[in-house]
N, C-alpha and C positions, 0 to 999 in steps of 0.2 A: 494822325493816320497810323503811326508805328509806335510800338512799345516793346517792353521786355520784362521778363520775370527775374526778380532779384531777391537774394537772400542775404541781407546784411549780417544776420546772425552767424553766417557761415564764414565770414571773412573778418580780418582785423579792422578795427574802426579806422585805422590810419589809411585804409584803402578807399573808404567810402566816397570822399570828396572827389578823388581822381576818377573813380568809376562813374560818378554822377556827371562830371565834366565831360567825360568821353561819351557817355550816352547822348548828351545833348549835341555834341560835335558830330555824332553819327547820324543825327536827324531823328532821334527818338523823342516822343512826347510823354508817353505814359510808362509807369513802372509799377508792377504788381509786387506787393511784399506781404509778409506776415501770416500767410495762410497755414503754416505748419509750426508756429512759434510759441505754442502754449507753454511749454516747459521753460522757456526763457522769460515769458511774461509773468508766470507764476511758478517759480522754482519749488516752492513749498506751499502747502495749503494756506491761503489767505495772505501769503507774503508776495506782494506784487512788485515787479520791477519793470516799469514803463520807461525808465530813463533812457535806455538804449534805443527804444523805438521812437521816443521823442526826438532824439538826436538824428536818427536815420531819416525820419520824415522831414526834419528841418534841413538836413544836408541835401536831400533829393529835391525838395521844394525850392531851396535857395539856388539850385542849378537850373531852375526853370522847368522841372519835371512835375507832372501831375500824378499823384499817388492813387493807386487802387489798393485799398487796404482789405486784406482777407481776414475773415473770422476764423479762428484756429480750431474749429470744432471737429475737423477730420482727424486730429491727432491729440487726443486727450493724454495727459502725462501719466507716468507710472503711479504716482501717489494717488491719483484719482481712481485709477483702476483698482488699486489695492483697497481703497476705502469703500468702493462700490462695485464689487466683483460681478454683481448681477447685470451690470451694464454691458458685459462682454457678449458678443453675438455667438450663436450656435449654428453650425453648418447643417446641411441636409442629412448628414449621417449621424447627427446628434452630438457632435464633438464641439466643445467650447473652443472658440478661436481666441488666442491669447495676445498679450502685449508683445511688441517688438517690431512692428511695422507701422501700419496706419489703418484707419477706418475700423478700429477695434471697439466698436460701440453698436448698440442696437437702437434703431429708430423708435422702438416701443418702450424704451426705458424712461419712465417718468423721472427717476433720479438723475439720469444723465441729462435729460431735457432741462431740469432745473439748473444744473451746473453750466450748461450752455447759455441759458438765459442770464446767469450771473456774469460770465466772462464777456458775453456780447454787450451786456448793459454797461460794464466797466469800460469797454472799448468805445462804445457809442458816446458815453458821457465825456470821455477824455478827448476823442478825436472827431466827434460828430460835427463840429463847426470849424475844424482846422482848415485854413485856407488852402493848404497843399493837398488835402484829401479831396479828390474829384468824385470818388465813388467807392463802393464796397463790393467785394466778391464774397458771397455767403458760402461758407464751408469750401469744399473742393471735391469735384467729381463724385457727386452722389452715386452710389452703387458700384464704384470701382472695386475690383477684386471680389465680385459676386457677393455684395453686402446689403442689397436691398431686402432680400428674403431671408429672414432669420427664423430660427426654430426654437427659441428660448421660451421660458415660462412667461416672460413679459408679453411676448407675441401671442402666445396661446390665450392669455387672459384678454388682451386687447382685441384679438380676432373674434372671440365669443361676443364681446360687446358690439363689435362692428356688425356681426351677423344678425344680432337682435335688432339693431337699427335698420338694417337692410331688409330683412324678411318679416319682422314683426312677430312671428310665431314659429314654433317648431314644426307645426303641421305644414306651413307654407315652405319652410326650408326643406323638409323631407320631400315635398312634392317637386320643388324646383330642382333639387338634386337627383330626383329619381331614386330615392333611397330604399324603395321597395326591392330594388335589385340587390341580390346578395345579402339580404337581411341587414341593410345598413341603416335602418331607421333609428332615430334618436328619440329618447324620452325626456331628456333634460339638457339644457344648454351646457351643463358641466360635462356632458358626455362627448361634446364635439372637440376633437383634437386637431392638431395641424396635420396636413395630408402628406406626411413623410413616414419613413420607416415601416410602411405597410408591406405585406408579404409579396404582393404584386402591385400593379399600378393602382393608384388611388382613383377615386371617382373624379373624372375630368371637371365636373361642375364644382366640386370641392376645391380643386386646384385653381380654377379660374377665379372663384371668389377670394381665395387666399392671395392670388396675384393682385387682384384689385385692392384688397386690404393693404398689402405691402406697399403698393404705389401710393395709396392715400396716406400712409404713415410718413412717407417722404414729403408729400405735400404739406402735412401738418408741421413737420420738423422745420421745413423751410419757412413756413408762414410765421412760426414763432420768432425767428430772427428778423423777418421782414417787419413785423409789427413793432419790434423794439427800435429798429433803425429808422423807420419812418418817423417815429416820434423824436428820437435822439439826434438824428442826422438829416434833417430836411434839406431838400434841394441837392442831395447827392444821389447819383444813380445807384441802383441795386442790381447786381448781376449774379449769375452762377455759371460755372464752366462745365458744360456737359461733355460727354465722351462720344466718340464715333461708334456707330452701330451698337449703341447701348439702349436697350428697350425695356429694361426691367421695371421702369416706372414711366408714368405719362408725363413727358417733358412739357407738353402744352399746358397741363394743369399747374405744374410748378411755376412755369413762366408767367402765368396769369397774374401772379403777385409781384413780379419783378419788372424792371424797366428795360433791361438788356439781356438778351440770350447770348452766351458765348460758348464756344466749343474748342476742344483741344485737338489740333490737326496734325496727325502723324501718318501721312499717306503711305510711306514705305512699310511701316509696321502693320497697318491695316491690310495692305496688299499681301503681305506675307501670311497673315492669320486667316484671311477669308478663304472659304472653300472654292477657290478659283481653279480652273484648269492649270496644269503644270506649265504649259507653254505660255499662258497669259502671265503667270507669276514671273517667269523668267524674262519675258519681254519687258515688263514694267517694274522689275526689281529695283532699279535705281531712279525711276521717275514716279512710281506710284501709278496705279490704274487711273486713267484719265477722268473717271467719273466718281471716284471715291470722295475726294475733297469737294468736288463740285456739288455732289448730291447733298452733303452735309451743309455746305454753304446755303443751299436753297432751303433745306430743312430748318436750319436755325434762323434764317430770315423769317420763316413762317412762325416758328416758336416764339421769336422775339417781337412779333407783330411789326416787323420792319427794322427794328433796332437790334443789331447783332455784331459781335466781335469774334475774331479768332484770338482766344486768350493765350493759347500755347501753339506756336508754329514750329514744327520740326526744322532745326537748322543743320542737322548732320545725322550721323548714325544714332539710333536709340539703343536702349539696353534690354527691352522687355519682350521683343518678338522672338520667335524661334530662330530667325536669321536677321542680321542687322547690317545690311550693306549701307554704304555712304550714298547720299544723293548725287546724281549726275551733275556735272557743272552746269549751272544756270537754273537748277530746279528750285532753289530757295527763292530766287527772284521770281520765277514763274508762279510758284505757289502764292507768293505775296500779291502779285498783280491779279491772279485768278480770284482770290478772296475779295479784293477791292472791286473787281469787275462784277462780282455777284452781289455787291452792296455792303460789304463790311465797313463799319465805321473805323475800326482799328485792327491791325494785325500785330500781335505781340509775340515775340520769340521766346522760346524756352531753351536755354536760359542765358543770362549774361556771361557766366563763366562756368565751365564744367567743374563739378565737385570732385575732389580727389579722394573722397571717402564715402562709406556707406553704400546703400543699395543702388544708387543711380550714378556711381562713379564712371560707368561706361557710357553714360548718356551725354552726347556732345552738346556744347553750347556755342555762343558766338565767340567765346574765347576758350582756349585750352586751359587746363589747370594751372599752367605757369603764367597765365594772363596774356599770352601772345594771341593775337587775333587768329581765329580759325577760318576755314574756307567760307562759311556762311556769313561772316562779318563783312566780307568784301562785296557779297551780293546784296546784302542789306544796304551797304553804303551806296551802291549803284542805284538801287531802287529809290532810296531817299532823295538822291539827286534828281532822278526822273520825275518823282512826284511833284517837284517844284515847278515843272513845266506842263504837267498834264492836269487839266481841270476835270474833275469827276462830277457828273450830273446825278440826278435822282435815279433810283432804281424804278423802272417802269413795270407795269403789269405784263407778264409773259403771255404768249398766245396759248400755252398748254398748261393745264393744271394736273397734278398727280396727287391722288388721295393717299395719305399715309396715316396708319393707325397703329399705335403701340399695342392696343388690345388684340389686333389681328395677329401680331407676332406671338402673343401669349397663347391664343387659341391653337395656332399651328404648332407651337412648340410642345404644348400639353398633349396633343393628339395628332402627330404629324401624319400618321397612317402610312406614309412612305418616308423612309429614313432621310432621303436626300431632299425632300420637299421642305424648303426653308423660306420663310417670308422675306428675310433681308436679301437673299439671293434673287428671288423673283422680282422684287422691287428694283434692284440694281439692274437686272436685265432689261426691264421695261424702260427705266430711266436712260440707260445707255443707248437703246434703240432710238428713242426720240431725240436724244442729244446728237447722235450721229447724223440726224437729218437736219442739223443746224438750228434747232429751236431752243429758246430759253424756256425754263420750266419754273412754275410756282408750285411749291408743295403746300397742300392744305389738309387740315384734319377733316374727318367725316362730319358732316353737318354744316360746314362752312359754306358761305354763298359761292355759287359757281357762275354767277352772272358775268357775262362778258367773255367767257372762255369758249373759243370755237371748238376746242378739243380737250376732253377730260379723260384721264387714264386712271383706272382703278385696278391695279394688278391683282388684288383680291381683297375682299372685305367680308369675312365670314359672318359677322353680326351686323345687321343693318338696323340702325336706330331709326326712330321716327324722324328725327331731325335730318339724318342723312338721306332718308327716302324722300323727304320733302325737297331737299336741295337737288337731288337727282331729277325729280319730277319737274322742278322749276327751271332747270338748265335748258337753254335753247341750243346749245352746241351738241356735238357728238360725244356720247359717253360710252367708253369701252370698259367692260367688266372682264376680269380674268377668272380662272377656275376657282371654285370653292366659295365664291361670293354668295352671300345669303344662305350659307349651308348650315348655320347654327342659330338657335334662338339666344336671347340674352342669358338664359340659364344653361347654355351649352347642351342643347338638345336638337335633334333633327326637326325642322319645321313640320307641322302637321300636314301641310300640302306639298311637302318635299322641297328641296332646294330648287331654285334660289330664293325660296321663302318670299319675303315682301317684294322682291324684285319682279315677281310675276305680275305686278301691276304695270311694269314697263316692258316685260318680255314674255311672250307666249312660249314658255319652255318649262319642262320639269326634268330634273336630274334623277334618273331612276336607278343608276348604279355608278359606282366609281371604281377605278383600278389605279393602284400605284405600281410603278414599274421599276425594276432594278436598272441601274445606269446603262447596262449593256443591252437592255431591251428598248426598241424604238417602234413607232408606228408611223406609217406614211400619211402625210397630210397633203391633200390635193386642193389647190386653189388657183383659179384663173389659168389652168393649163400647166401649172408648174407644180413640182413636188418638193415637199419639205419633210422634216422629221418632227414628230411629237415624242416627248419623253417624260419620264417620271410620273405623269398623272394623266389619266384619261377619264372622261365622263360620258356616260350614255345619256343622250338627250332625246326626250320626247317633245317634239316641236310642232308648233303651228305657225312658226315664223319663217322668214326667208332664210334659206340655207346658203351661207357664203362659201364654206369650205367643208370637205368631207374627208373622213378617214378612207383607207384603201378598201374597206368593206362596204363603202357607200353610206355609212352612218354619219349623221351631222357632227361636225367638229366646231364650226363657227356659225352663229346665226345673227340675224339682224331684224329688229322691229323698228323701222324708220330710222331715227337718229341714235338708237341704242343698240349696242353690239355685245355679244357674249361669246367668250372663247372657252371651250370646254377641254382644254389641255394645256400643257406647257410646251410651246413650240420652240424650234431652234431660233437663233438670233436673226437668221436670214429672213424667215417668215415675218417676225416682228417688224423688221425694218421695211420690208416690202408692203406689208399690210398697213402699217402706220403711214407710209408715204401716200398710199392711195386715199386713206381716210383724211389725211391732212389736206390733200388737194380738194377733196369733196367739201372740206370745211373752209375752202377759199384761202388756205395757207400755202406758202411757197417753200417746200422742203429743199434743202441743199445737202446732197450726200457728201459726207466728209470722210477722209481717211480714218483708219481705226484709232489712231492716237491724236487726232486733231479735234479741237472743240472751239466753238464760238460763244461769246457772251456779250450782251449789250448792257450798257449803263448810260442813261441819258441819251445823248446823241453820239456816243462813242461805241464802236464795235471793237472787241478784243478777239484775237486769235491766239490759241495756245497749242504748242506742238510738243507732244510727248513721244512722237515717233523718232525713228533713227534717220529719216531722210527729210530734206527741206520740203516746204509746201508753199506754193504761191497763193497768197491770200486774195480773195475776191474784192479788192479795193476799187470802188467806183472811181471813174476818172475825175469826178468833181470833188472827191474827198481829200482831206489833208491828213497825211500820215503823222501820227503823234509819237509812236514807238516803232522802232525797226525800220525796214525799208520795203515792206510788201512781200519779200521772200522770207518766210518764217523758218529759221534754222531749227535743227533738233534742239529740244529744251529751250526754245525761244518764244518770244512774245512779239506780237505786232498789234498796234492799235491805230484806228483811223476814225475820223469824224468830220 
């Protein structure tokens, strides 16, 4: 259930056995190693040194730990960069990104791919059947530091080939992109360049195809390693550790080749970096926003098709956010139980010991640099003891589905129309509203089956694929669409019949005009005799459907066609909660309004309550239930479980 990230190459070998013994004594089972160790594995070209890794794996395995071995392809050594300088990525401003940190490679470099194939093959041949190796982590955090989208000569060449496969002819490409506009028509494939360094904004259709191409390059790079390790290390799981709120590539497509999806959970850093209101950031500065970790748990449960881990769990202050407070007492334990309640197989902490050197020396671990236990150590110790007495059942289907789409984020970031209109913020607002009503949520990609869900939320889905439309049509539950859904074709054009495009088969509505509003501008939203605020985005709707809510001028804001609803604005959180509560009751669900910082989650027959608020909360424990954690009164930063 619990694990840790460990870097034997950072510490004297004389410490390894004692570290391994103490890991087991703490209650840890898994240990991830090796993902950044290429320079130690191959200090000179072709000069391999696996002896230290042999001994590290043997030491950890002998202590009863199961090793997750990382492939080191996120940190190619200096000698490799010097031999193949064209492997270096180029940023959007046309500058080569150099050696000296990590992820200094381009996904389109065939030369680098061959070097990755070579080192992964060597690792697979040596450790593929090692009894102590339970599985593999492929690379590390694809896309970290804005490295999915590269602008080098390798990418330009590969992008042209990708376009030829996708469009078939230049005539088709020119039409798909609308290149008659501004005389952008191409006569030869060699004329097509990457969509950066233009005088003003590049063609949005060009950008979208480039984003799709860049995502496909990550899929191909990952698949190269998958194919090798499937052959060389059968019966070991393959995983990758994704990042929070990272949408530069399609995580579902990468995960289709893997066994386990994992993600790196840093709730305080994400809370600091997200465009949240200042009062919200202050309120949750030491606990993390109560839906940030939970949202990603649900997302990666979907990405991993049910199998998922937290590969890196924040145990103390981090080093990479603009501000790095320490977690409030109890939060490391709360975050661990929260992940398990959402279905995690393993929660692994980053890291065993804080490094006293290099870029992450300010990033806390379970131990201080002097090897003394840090605060998080004792919370892990408590959690490990509790796990011995709490039996976790299977993760059951939630009553609510939320459709999440990486491509939707690409569309809205390419052409936001309103500066503050952000996909991730919109999704988090909808997720928060439904979770504050006490519901569990399954996140699903567009086109996935929606059978059995009484309530389906689609915060926005600009491009409606045929598969997605069929799933919406087949759904028997209530489906709620947010603004800008169906607003673009697959080629990033306005649909001929106006938005919401294909959704007009479900909704008698046309969006005839849109407005984006500055943050200080608001519009009144009238619903069921109550008034709310709409902000950021307004749509003018020509409707033949039932009007559920109106703007102050009487124009429709929310409409309904039977079980399908459409929201033509970005409303305040109060409206979302009130509206979702009514729709949930109409779907025969039983909402339970929770305080702002309290959330519930069920796993099997156990219900968990998590309190990120500053005041205690009495959990709704039925009289017949047995309390498994806590005592029914959930303290601040506390956990309660019953079943």
